[in-house]
N, C-alpha and C positions, 0 to 999 in steps of 0.2 A: 504494500500500500504506500509505504513511504517512497519507494523507488518510483512508483507511478506518479506521485505528487511532484517529485523532483523533475521527472521527465516533462511533465506538463508545464512547469515553470520555465524550463529551458526552451520549450517550443514557443511559449509566449514571448520570451526575450528575443528569440530569433525573428518572430513576426514583427515585434516593435522596432527592431533594428532595421528590418526591411522597410518599414513605414517611414522611419526617419531618413533613410537613404532616398526614398522617393520624394520626401519633402525638400531635402537639400537640392534635389535635381530641379525642382521648380523655382528655386531662388538663385541658381547659378547657371549661366549659359556656357556650354562647351562650344567655343567658336569653330572648332575643327569640324563640328557636325552641322554648321549653318551652311546650307546649300545656296541660299539666295538672301544675302543680307538686306537687300532693298525691300523685299517682301516678307522678311522674317516676322511672324506674328508676335504680339505681346504675350508674355508668359501667362499661363493659366491663373496664377495667383493674382495678377493685376486685373484680368478680366472678371474674376470672381468678386474682387473688391468693387469694381465698377457696378456690377449688378446690385451689390449690397447698398451702394450709395445712390442708386437710382440714376446712373449715367449710361448713356448709349455709347457703344464702342466708337462711333464716328462723330460724337458730339464735339463742339469746339473746345480748344485748349488755350491756355496761356502759359508763359514761362516766366519764372521769377528767379533772379540770381542775387545772392548776397555775398559779396567778395570777402568780407572780413572773416566770416565763419566758413567760407568755401562751400557754399550750398547752392544747388540748383534744384528748383521745385517745378513740378508739373501740376497745374490746376486745370480742372475739367468742368464743363457745364453740366448741371443737373437738369431735370425736367422743368424746374422753376426758373431756369436761365441764370441762376446764381452759380458761382464757381466754388469748388471745394478741392483741396489738395488731394491728389491721387498717388503721387510718387515724389520722392526727393532723393537726391544723389550728392555725394561728396565730390566736389570738383577736384580732379587729380592735380591739375597745375593751372595757375594763372600768373602772368608776369607783371612786373611793375609793382606799384603800391596802390593804396586807396586814392581815388581821384579819377577824373575823366581822362579820356584819351584826347590829346591836344594836337599832336603832329606825328607824321610818319616817322617811324623809327624810335619813338619814345618808350616802346615796350609796354605801354599802358593798355589794359583791357578796357573796353568802353563802358561807360555808365550812362543811363538814360532810357528813353522809351523808343523801341524799334518795332517796325512791322515786318513780319516774315511772310513771304508768299511761296507758292510751290517752286518758283524759280530759285529760291534761296536754298533748296535742298540739293545737295551734291552727292550723288551716289558714286561718283568716280574719284572721290578724294583719296589721296595717298595716305591720309590719316584715318583710314578705314571708312568712315562716313563723316559728312560735315554739313552744318547748317550755317549759312552766312548770316551774321547778325544784322546786316543792313547798314553798318557804319560806313560813311557818315550819313546821318539823316538830315532833315531840313534844319533842325536846330544846330547841328554840328556845322553844316555848310554855311549857315547865316553867321556863325561865329568864327569862320575862317579855320576850322579844324580840318586836318588832313589825315589820310590813312586809307587803307583798303584791305579787303579780304580778311576781316576780323571774324573768326569762326567759333562755333561750338563744334569741336571735333574730337576724334579719338587719339590714340597714340601717347597720351600723357606727356606732352611737350608743348610749351607755349612761348610765342613771341608776340604777345598782344592778344592772344585768343583765350577762350575758356576751354581747356582741354580735359577730356574725360578719359576713362578707360574705354577700350573698344566694346566691352560688354555693356557699359553704361550708354554709350552713344547709340548702340544698336536699339535700345529701348526708346531713347529720346527721339530718335529718327522715326521709329514706328508710331509713336504718339502723334507726331506732326503729320506723317503720311496718312494715317487713318482719319485725322480731322479734316485734311484737305479732301480726301475721298468723300467725306460726308458733306462737303459743300462749303466748308470754311475757306474764305479767300484771304484772310489776313490774321496771322497769329501774333498777338502782342508779346514782345519780350521786354520785361522790366528788369533792368540791371541796376542794383543799388550798392553803395559801399558797405552798408550794414542795415540791419532792421532799424527802421527810423523811429525808435522808441524815445521817450523822454531821457532815459539814462544814457543811451548811446549818443544822442544829440549833445548832451552836456559834456560827455567825455571827449567829444571831437569838436567842441566849440572853438578851439584855437586853430583849427586847420585852415589853411588858405582857401580850401574848397568849400568852406561852411556855407557861404551864400548860395553856391550852386546846389548843395545838398538840400538847403531849405526849399528851393524851388522843386526839386524832385520829391520832397516830402509831401507837397500838395497832391501830387498824383498818387503817392503811397496812401495818403489818408483817404482819398476818394475810393480807392479799392477796398480799404479796410472797412469803410462804412457800407458800401454797396455790394461788395463781393462780386463785382463785375469790372472787367477791364475798362478804365476810363477812356472817353473820347479825347484824343490828344491833338492839339493844334499848336502852331508856333507863330508868334507875332512879336514885334519889337525885340527879336533875338532871344525870346524866352518861351518856355513851355506854358501853355494854358490848358486846363482840363475841364471837360464837361460844361463848356460855356454855350449859352443860348444866344444866337444872333438872328437878325432878320433874314428872311428868305432871300436867297441869291447873294448873300454876303460871303465873301471869301477871306481867308487869312493869308497875309503876306508875311513870310518868315522874318524879313528884315524891315518891313514897314510898320506903320502904326497899327495898333490893335483896333478892330472895329468896335462899335458899341455892343457890349455883351453883358450877360448877367447869368448868375447861377440859378437854376431852378429852385423855387422856394422850398419844396420838400427836401431836396438835397442840402440846401443851405442850412436848414434847421438841424438835420442829422450831423452835418459837419461842425456846426456850432457846439452841439452837445459833446461831440468827440473831442473838440479842441479844448473845452473846459477841463475835461479829464486830463488831457495832455499838459495843460498849463500847471495844474496841481502837481502832476508827476515831475514836471521840469523844475519847479521850485523845490520840491523834495530832493531831487537829484543834485541841484546846485548846493544844497546844504550838505548832502552826503559826500560830494566830491570837491568840497571847498579847498582851493589851493592845489588841486590835482587835475591832471589831464592825461589823455591816452597817448602813448607813444606808438605810432604806426611803424612797424618794422620794415626794413628794406627787404627786397626780394632775396638777397643773399642770406639774411637772417631767417627768413621763412624756410629756405632750402636747408639751412643747417639743422633744423629740428627734425627733418626727415632724411638726413644724410644716409642713414643706415639702409634705407629702402633702395638706394641707388647702387649699393655695392653688388658687383657681379652682373649688373645689367648693362645693356647697350647705352652709349652716350646720349642717344636720342630720347631715352626714357628719363624724364627730368621732373619728378613730382615736386610740389611745393607744399610746405606746411601752411596752416592757416595763420592769419594775422592775430587771431586770438591766442594761439599757442606761442607765437614769437613776440607779440607785443606786451605791454604792461602799463599800468598806471604809474606816472612819475610826478614829481613836484613841477609846478609850472615853470619855475626858474631852470630846472634841469631840462625840461622840454625845449625851452628857448636856447639853451646851450647846445643841445644836440642838433637842433634845426640849423643854428648858425654854422656849426662845423660841417654839417652835411651839405649845406648850400655852398660853402666855400670850396668843398671838395668837388662838387658838381661843376662849379664855375671854372675850376682848374683842370677839369677833365680827369679827375682821379676817382677811384672806387669810393663809394660812400662809406664812411666809418660806421660801425655798428654803435648802438646806444652804449654798450659796455665800453667800447674804445673811446667814444666821444666824452664819456663821463669819467674816464680813467683819471686817477689823481695825478696832478702835476708835481714836479719836484724842483727844488732849488738847485741850480748848477753853480757850485762854488768856483771861484776863479782865484788863482794864486796872485798875490800882489807883485808888482814889478820890483826888481832889485833896487834897494835904496829908498823905496817909497813906503809910505805908511799904509797899514792895512785899511781896506775900505770899511766904511762905517756899516753897521748892520742895516739890512734892507728896511727894517721898521723905522730907522732913523733917517733914511734917505727920502722916502716918500710916504711913509705911514702904512705901507703894505709890503708884503714879501714879493720880491721880483721872481716870477715863476716862468718856467719854460715848458710849454706843452709837450707832452710825449705821445699824443695820439698817433696811431698808425692805421693805415687803411685796413679794412677787413681782409683776412687771408682766404676767405671762402671764394672759390673760383666761380665765375659765371659760366654755365655750360655753353658749348658752341651751338650755333644755330642748327636746327634739325636738318640733317642732310637730305631728308625727303622733301623739303619745301622747295617750291619753284614758282616762278611768276605765272599767273593765270591770264586767261583772256577776260575781258570785261563781261560781267554777267547780265543776263536779260532781266527785265522787270515786268511782271505781269500786272494785270489790273483786275478790279473786283467785278463780280458777276452782275448781270442785269437786275436780278431780283434776289433779295436775301430773305432767308427764313427769319422769324421774329427775334432769334437770339443774336443775330449778327449786326445789331444796330450800331455797334461801336466801331466797325471796320472803317479804316481810312487809309488810303495809300500815302506813303511818305513823299512820293514824287508826283509831278503833274501827269495827267493821263497821256499815254503815248502808245501807239500800236506796238504789240509784241510779236516776235516772229513765231509763226505756227510751228508746233513741235508735238511729239507724242505726249499723251497724258502722263502725269506723274505716276499713275498706278501701274503703268507698263514696266516690265522688267527690262532695264537697259542692257544692250550688248556690251560685253567687256571690251574696252579698247585695247589695241595691241601696243605693247611697250609703253612709252610715255605719251603716245598720241592723245590729244585732248579733243573733245567734241567742240564744234564751233558754237559760239554763244552770241546772242544778239547784244547790241550795245545799249547800256542803260542811258536814258536821256539825261543830259547834264543839267545840273542846277547851279547857277552861278552864285558863289558865296559872296557875302557882303564884304566890302573892303575894310570895314571897321575891325579892329583887333578884338580878340576874345576878352571877356571881363576879367578884371584882375583876380577875382576869386577863383577862376579856373586856371590861372597861369601856374605852370610847374617849372622847377629848375631844370636846366639842360641835363639830359641823361649822360651817364658815363659812356665813353666810347665802347667799352666792353659790352655794355648792355645794348647800346644803339646799333651795334653791328648786326644784331638779329633782326632781319626785316620782317614785317608783318605780311607774310606771303602764304598763299594757299591756292590750290588749283580751283578754278571757277566752276560752278555747277553747270550742268547741261541745260539747254532751253527747255522750258515747260510749256504746257498747253496755254494758248492765249485765252484770256478771259476778259470780260468787260466790266466797267465801273458800275457800281450799284447806286440806285437811288436810296440813300440811307435815311432811316427814321431817326429823329433826334433821340438821344439817350434819355432825356428827362421824361418823355412820354411814357416810357416803361417804368422809370423810377417812381412816377406819380401813382402808379397802380399799387405799389407795395404798401 
């Protein structure tokens, strides 16, 4: 009897072990078994969660990125047209520091609001799969910002991109592909430096990018209140969100803003949200009195994950999060670090780390000349000790540019469809309407090109940027040559099916129903 009981327990253990193996198989993708990465379906675990949350497989999505914690989130529309998070991923690598991308070669990953169309999907990427972020958008162009081919892609190596693992980008690509198949014409990408909470805004209040971030926060707040991607426009070289204007009124990115207003119901909700925020901000100011957050350099972020690169190809270059490598410091210390890093950047030297910049200095004694009297103590000379700084540049090397990168052809830009289902009221193209080259639908499986041959791509219509310089709040110090050497390059996506611009219902009409 006892032997039978033991045998029964052993059989149960084996059954449970098999069950666990099966569960692990649903959460990890074996890329060697993926036959068609472009049409690879989403994992069963995600499809099951969609059903639980009342989401259709092909319903619209939006993407949110938070640099500081290295997070990328997928939000998906439910049957009530509000969005809920369905998946999140740890970003494997992003280059630069917190703050917007300003110019080509600065290694900065973009921050802002971007519209992704089927033309932004690139199944031919040498970084496994890629989605072009759409940088520069109308705001970037109006403020004279430059750069191209900033991607969300695989391979875990970044020179201005948001780089994921191949397994992660396979799922992210599938989310976008399914949404486009369902009729969504424009997926909103929101890229933030951090979650724009009261505490985080207080921690970063001394950043030169603070005014830019306050502008992004308005869009962040609109989504937090409505759980719908905000309608984004640009005028007077700034973002505006969910603004009601007279019929036929258009927005000029570099020109004056038209007469506009916030829908009353939305204004009331935002006002209540802001009251809570202001209370939280005052509390955070008291909590962090005299303290501010030090935003680490890219080299410092790479140092915290250095062990992950051992034994791997040089192209594999993960970065740690700014939360791991950064820290709260006294305001005076932050100013000292910033001054030394700015001086190093101006001199074209590697940026010193916070530890190096704050390293204690020492007095360098000098021997008196023969026959002369000893020099008076420093305290008697000028009331303070004469110090000689001993800061040295960071010894952490910056990885070489990914050898797989190469210059692409310009990508095509598609346009919105003639009629939108009720949930796509927010869609708006970043560029003025222009005909797109006809091409196979995105749902079709592309033929693999031979060698490095790239498919021809239609040219995106140019938007002339304003001559005025970018605001001071968005200006960054010149990057070190070692970092600037890595160009923001990625092969361009193939042309997608041409679509037409939709007659869009104003956002507030849907908001007023809630």
